[in-house]
Structure formats: structure tokens, C-alpha cells
C-alpha positions as CSV (number, residue, x, y, z in Angstrom):
1,M,71.2,-47.8,-45.7
2,K,70.0,-45.8,-42.8
3,I,66.8,-43.1,-43.7
4,K,68.9,-40.6,-42.2
5,D,71.1,-40.5,-45.0
6,I,68.4,-40.8,-47.3
7,L,66.9,-37.8,-46.2
8,N,70.0,-36.0,-45.9
9,K,70.3,-36.3,-49.8
10,N,67.9,-33.0,-50.2
11,Q,65.4,-34.2,-52.8
12,T,61.7,-35.5,-52.7
13,T,61.7,-39.4,-51.2
14,F,59.1,-41.6,-51.6
15,S,58.7,-44.8,-49.2
16,C,55.7,-47.0,-48.6
17,E,54.4,-48.7,-45.6
18,I,52.9,-52.5,-45.9
19,F,51.8,-55.1,-42.7
20,P,52.5,-58.0,-42.4
21,P,50.5,-61.3,-42.1
22,K,48.2,-62.3,-39.1
23,L,49.2,-65.8,-40.1
24,Y,52.5,-67.7,-41.0
25,M,51.2,-69.7,-43.6
26,N,50.3,-66.5,-45.4
27,I,53.7,-65.0,-45.7
28,D,54.6,-65.7,-49.0
29,K,51.9,-63.4,-50.2
30,T,53.2,-60.8,-48.5
31,K,56.8,-60.9,-50.0
32,A,54.8,-61.0,-53.1
33,V,53.8,-57.6,-52.2
34,V,56.8,-56.6,-51.4
35,D,58.4,-57.5,-54.8
36,E,55.7,-55.2,-57.0
37,I,56.4,-52.4,-54.3
38,C,59.8,-52.6,-54.8
39,R,59.6,-53.0,-58.9
40,L,58.2,-49.0,-58.0
41,K,61.6,-47.9,-56.9
42,P,60.8,-46.7,-53.6
43,D,63.5,-45.0,-51.2
44,F,62.2,-47.3,-48.5
45,M,59.7,-49.3,-47.0
46,S,58.3,-49.9,-43.6
47,V,57.0,-53.2,-42.0
48,T,54.1,-53.1,-39.0
49,Y,54.6,-54.2,-36.0
50,G,50.7,-55.9,-35.3
51,A,48.3,-55.0,-32.1
52,G,50.3,-56.3,-29.4
53,G,53.3,-57.1,-31.0
54,G,51.6,-60.0,-32.8
55,T,53.3,-60.5,-36.0
56,S,56.6,-59.2,-34.3
57,K,58.8,-62.7,-35.8
58,Q,56.8,-61.5,-39.3
59,T,57.9,-58.0,-39.2
60,V,61.4,-59.0,-38.4
61,E,61.1,-61.7,-41.5
62,I,59.4,-59.2,-44.2
63,A,62.0,-56.4,-43.0
64,Q,65.1,-59.1,-44.1
65,Y,63.7,-60.1,-47.3
66,I,63.1,-56.4,-47.9
67,N,67.0,-55.4,-46.8
68,S,67.6,-58.6,-49.2
69,K,66.4,-57.2,-52.4
70,D,68.6,-54.2,-52.0
71,M,65.8,-52.0,-50.4
72,T,66.2,-50.1,-46.6
73,A,63.9,-51.8,-44.4
74,L,62.1,-49.8,-41.5
75,A,60.9,-52.4,-39.0
76,H,58.4,-50.9,-36.9
77,L,58.7,-51.8,-33.0
78,T,55.7,-51.1,-30.2
79,C,56.1,-51.7,-26.3
80,A,52.4,-50.5,-24.7
81,S,51.8,-54.5,-24.5
82,S,55.7,-55.9,-23.8
83,N,58.0,-56.0,-20.5
84,R,61.5,-54.8,-20.4
85,E,62.6,-58.2,-21.3
86,E,60.5,-58.7,-24.5
87,V,61.6,-55.4,-26.0
88,S,65.3,-55.9,-24.9
89,A,65.3,-59.2,-26.9
90,A,62.9,-57.8,-29.7
91,I,66.0,-54.9,-30.5
92,A,68.6,-57.9,-30.1
93,K,66.8,-59.8,-33.1
94,L,66.4,-56.6,-35.2
95,K,70.1,-55.6,-34.6
96,E,70.9,-60.0,-35.2
97,S,69.2,-59.9,-38.1
98,G,70.9,-56.6,-39.9
99,I,67.7,-54.3,-39.7
100,E,69.8,-50.5,-38.8
101,N,66.4,-48.4,-38.9
102,V,63.5,-48.6,-36.4
103,L,60.1,-46.8,-36.1
104,A,59.3,-46.8,-32.3
105,L,55.9,-46.4,-31.3
106,R,54.2,-47.1,-28.0
107,G,51.1,-48.6,-29.7
108,D,47.6,-49.5,-28.7
109,I,47.2,-50.4,-25.1
110,P,45.4,-53.8,-24.8
111,E,42.1,-53.4,-23.0
112,E,42.9,-56.3,-20.0
113,L,46.2,-54.2,-19.6
114,Q,44.7,-50.3,-19.8
115,D,44.5,-50.2,-15.6
116,K,47.0,-52.6,-14.8
117,P,50.8,-51.4,-14.3
118,R,53.4,-51.4,-17.5
119,D,56.7,-51.1,-18.1
120,Y,56.3,-48.9,-21.0
121,T,53.9,-46.2,-21.1
122,Y,55.1,-44.0,-23.5
123,A,57.5,-43.9,-26.8
124,Y,60.0,-42.1,-25.6
125,E,61.0,-44.8,-23.4
126,L,61.3,-46.9,-26.1
127,I,63.2,-44.7,-28.0
128,T,65.6,-43.9,-25.1
129,E,66.0,-48.7,-24.8
130,I,66.6,-48.6,-28.4
131,K,69.7,-45.6,-28.2
132,Q,71.0,-47.5,-25.6
133,Q,71.1,-50.9,-27.2
134,G,72.5,-50.3,-30.7
135,D,73.1,-48.2,-33.2
136,F,69.7,-47.8,-35.1
137,C,68.5,-44.9,-37.4
138,I,65.4,-44.3,-35.3
139,G,62.0,-42.7,-36.3
140,A,59.0,-42.1,-34.2
141,A,55.5,-41.1,-35.2
142,C,54.0,-37.4,-35.6
143,Y,50.7,-36.2,-35.3
144,P,49.2,-33.5,-37.2
145,E,45.9,-32.9,-35.5
146,G,47.2,-34.1,-32.4
147,H,47.3,-37.7,-30.8
148,V,43.2,-38.6,-30.1
149,E,44.9,-39.3,-26.2
150,C,46.5,-36.1,-25.6
151,G,44.6,-33.2,-24.0
152,S,45.8,-30.4,-26.2
153,I,48.1,-29.6,-29.3
154,E,50.2,-27.8,-27.3
155,Q,50.8,-30.9,-25.0
156,D,51.0,-33.3,-27.8
157,L,54.2,-31.0,-29.2
158,I,55.7,-31.1,-25.8
159,N,55.4,-34.8,-25.6
160,L,56.9,-35.0,-29.3
161,K,59.7,-32.7,-28.9
162,N,60.5,-35.3,-25.7
163,K,60.8,-37.8,-28.2
164,V,63.0,-35.7,-30.7
165,D,65.7,-35.2,-28.1
166,C,65.5,-38.9,-26.4
167,G,67.2,-39.2,-30.3
168,V,64.5,-39.8,-32.6
169,D,66.2,-39.1,-36.1
170,F,63.3,-38.4,-38.2
171,L,59.2,-38.0,-37.7
172,T,56.8,-39.8,-39.9
173,T,53.1,-38.4,-39.6
174,Q,49.9,-40.0,-38.8
175,M,47.6,-40.2,-42.0
176,F,45.9,-36.6,-42.2
177,F,43.4,-35.1,-45.4
178,D,43.5,-31.8,-44.9
179,N,47.2,-30.3,-46.1
180,T,46.2,-27.3,-44.3
181,A,46.5,-29.3,-40.6
182,F,49.9,-30.3,-41.9
183,Y,51.3,-26.6,-42.5
184,S,50.0,-25.3,-39.5
185,F,51.6,-28.2,-37.6
186,M,55.1,-28.0,-39.4
187,F,54.7,-24.5,-38.1
188,R,54.1,-24.9,-34.8
189,A,56.6,-27.8,-34.8
190,L,59.6,-25.4,-35.7
191,K,58.5,-23.1,-33.1
192,M,59.3,-26.1,-31.0
193,N,62.7,-26.0,-32.3
194,I,61.7,-30.1,-33.4
195,D,64.3,-29.6,-36.7
196,V,64.5,-33.5,-37.4
197,P,62.9,-34.1,-41.1
198,I,59.1,-34.7,-41.0
199,I,57.9,-37.0,-43.3
200,A,53.8,-36.5,-45.0
201,G,51.9,-39.8,-44.2
202,I,49.7,-40.5,-47.2
203,M,46.4,-42.9,-47.0
204,P,44.3,-43.3,-50.1
205,M,41.2,-43.7,-49.1
206,T,39.9,-46.3,-51.9
207,N,37.4,-47.7,-49.7
208,S,34.5,-45.8,-48.4
209,K,33.9,-48.5,-45.5
210,Q,37.7,-47.7,-44.1
211,I,36.9,-44.1,-44.5
212,E,35.1,-43.2,-41.0
213,R,36.9,-46.0,-38.8
214,S,40.3,-44.5,-40.3
215,C,39.4,-41.4,-38.5
216,R,38.0,-42.7,-35.5
217,L,41.2,-44.0,-34.5
218,S,43.6,-41.8,-36.0
219,G,42.0,-38.2,-35.1
220,A,42.5,-36.7,-38.5
221,T,39.0,-35.1,-40.0
222,L,37.9,-35.1,-43.4
223,P,37.6,-32.3,-45.1
224,T,34.1,-31.2,-47.1
225,R,35.3,-31.5,-50.4
226,F,36.2,-35.6,-49.5
227,R,33.2,-36.2,-47.6
228,R,31.4,-35.5,-51.0
229,I,33.6,-37.7,-52.5
230,A,32.7,-40.2,-50.7
231,D,29.5,-39.6,-50.6
232,K,29.0,-39.6,-54.3
233,F,31.5,-42.7,-55.2
234,G,31.4,-44.8,-51.7
235,D,28.6,-47.2,-52.5
236,N,31.0,-47.8,-56.3
237,P,34.5,-49.4,-55.4
238,E,36.3,-48.9,-59.0
239,A,34.8,-45.3,-58.8
240,M,35.8,-44.6,-54.7
241,K,39.2,-46.3,-55.7
242,Q,40.0,-44.0,-58.6
243,A,38.8,-41.3,-56.8
244,G,40.9,-41.9,-53.5
245,I,43.8,-42.4,-55.6
246,A,43.4,-39.0,-57.2
247,Y,42.6,-37.3,-54.1
248,A,45.5,-38.8,-52.7
249,T,47.5,-37.7,-55.7
250,E,46.5,-34.2,-55.3
251,Q,47.5,-34.1,-51.9
252,I,51.0,-34.9,-52.4
253,I,51.5,-32.2,-55.5
254,D,50.4,-29.5,-53.6
255,L,52.7,-31.1,-50.5
256,I,55.7,-31.1,-52.7
257,A,54.8,-27.8,-54.7
258,N,55.1,-26.2,-50.9
259,G,58.6,-27.6,-50.0
260,V,57.9,-30.8,-48.2
261,K,60.7,-33.4,-49.3
262,G,59.7,-36.8,-47.9
263,I,56.1,-38.6,-48.6
264,H,54.9,-41.8,-47.4
265,L,52.0,-43.6,-48.2
266,Y,50.5,-46.3,-46.4
267,T,49.8,-48.8,-48.9
268,M,47.5,-51.3,-47.4
269,N,49.8,-53.7,-49.2
270,K,47.8,-52.8,-52.8
271,P,50.7,-52.4,-55.1
272,D,48.3,-51.2,-58.0
273,V,47.5,-47.8,-56.0
274,A,50.9,-47.6,-54.7
275,E,51.9,-47.7,-58.6
276,S,48.9,-45.4,-59.6
277,I,49.8,-42.8,-57.4
278,M,53.4,-43.1,-58.2
279,S,52.9,-42.7,-62.0
280,N,51.0,-39.8,-61.6
281,L,53.8,-38.0,-59.9
282,S,56.8,-39.2,-62.0
283,Y,57.7,-36.2,-63.6
284,I,56.6,-33.8,-60.6
285,V,59.2,-35.3,-57.9
286,G,61.5,-33.8,-60.4
287,A,65.1,-34.8,-62.3
288,D,66.5,-36.5,-59.6
289,R,63.8,-39.3,-59.2
290,A,64.2,-42.0,-61.7
291,C,60.6,-42.8,-63.7
292,I,59.0,-46.1,-62.7
293,Q,60.1,-48.6,-65.8
């Protein structure tokens, strides 16, 4: 099923992201994670591509496995470290594998390619190519607090509008921890006539060691309230996990109360965390959602 059709049902949607293993020998462990998350009945599941496309084969296999579980799969595809022939082959493989939904990303630029000519500089170039090569439902990323490499919020929105105009069907935000930043972004996007569905990306911060690194890479700011939580419970793994789940739950409750229809959980391959959050919200999402069995 195409994700744009899921999003058009006018109900609260929940989706989850997982990442494939770096080594193929561990792929069964990732499939076990898929099994656990499928039990929670999300609306779809996305599979990351890995730095430089290093896990691209596993991405396709895991996405196929998700589809085989009667679940909708969204396969990530990046282009920063690939040439046109490689990207064309990857798109053909997705089509051949029956994968209808693609999240088109530029991806991180490897250090060795920073100052060298590349076939792809921006995500919109990949979006255009995917659009030309198949009948895919295409998603793209957006950044409530601006992309870390972009000089201004205004320019980042111009870039986002360009991606949408090239054929994007929906957007998923980078992680954020301050809902006010998300609401401000939604208002600015609307003023730019960006009218595709925007899914809010939520990462439950259950490990204090990942917090600063994740924020540095994503550009997300940490509200004072969350910093106090991390300072208080960061040295106690179980307490930090519980606090991180509670914080993410409160974020989502506020988003839903303010009319946000799409929630995407960055699970970090932790089904128990996803289950805790979705269980906390089993009645809040409304009667059009089945309760977790």
C-alpha cells in the first residue's frame, strides 16, 4: 500500500523506523525486531539505508520482509556517495522487489568526497530521478529547526519547497524535543504553500550517552526541562529509559491534542520502547485505531 493513501484516511497514524544490521550475518536479529514491532500494528515501517549506502542490500531485504508480514514498508534511499548508475540500479532493485514507498535523502557526504565533484548535491535531484523511473510514493525529510548545513531557516524552507515541487508525497521531520519549534515550522511551511502531509518524527531518548551526539548531528535543541531530566537520571539506565519514554509520550499527546495526524517513532531497534509508548497512547489516538493486543 502506498503511504500517501494511508495518510489520506484522516486518522492518527503511527509508524516506526528501524535500521538494518551492518553485517549480513545479523539480519535474522533485525527480522526478529520487525516481528516484534509488527505485533504493535503500526501503519507502516521504514528501514534506513546506512552511511554511504553500506547496508543497502539489507535495506531492501528487510523492506521485503516487512511487506511479507502484511505491513507497509518504506525503504530509505540516499545519493550523496553514489553515482547515477548506482542510484538507477538501486531504484530498479526497489521496483523489482515490489517496494512502493521510498524515502529520498541526500545522506551524509563522506569525508573523502567533501571537496570532489559528485553526481548528486541535493535530495531534490534524487527525488526527480525516482519520479522518472517508477510509480513510487516518495517521502522526504524536513527539519523543524533547520538543516545543520543550511545558512538560514528561510533558505531551508525554500529548499524544502523545491523538494515538494519535484514530486514529494509526504514529509517526515528530523527528531525534535520542543513541540513549539515544530508548530512554528508547520506555520512557516504553510505560508510557503507546502501542503503535503508532514509526519512528526519522535525519538525517545532512553540513553544519556546518545543525547548530546544526536542533537549535535541533527541540530535539534534540548529544552531545559529535558536537560534536567537527563542530568537527574542519566547515570541510572533504567530510570533514564523510563523518563525518556515518559517525555516522548507527553510530546506525542501534545502533538495529537493540537491536531497532528502523523507520528513516526525512531525506535533504535528497541521494540520494548515502542510498545511502551504505543500502549501509553492506546486510547488517546481515538476509536479509529485498534488497541494493542
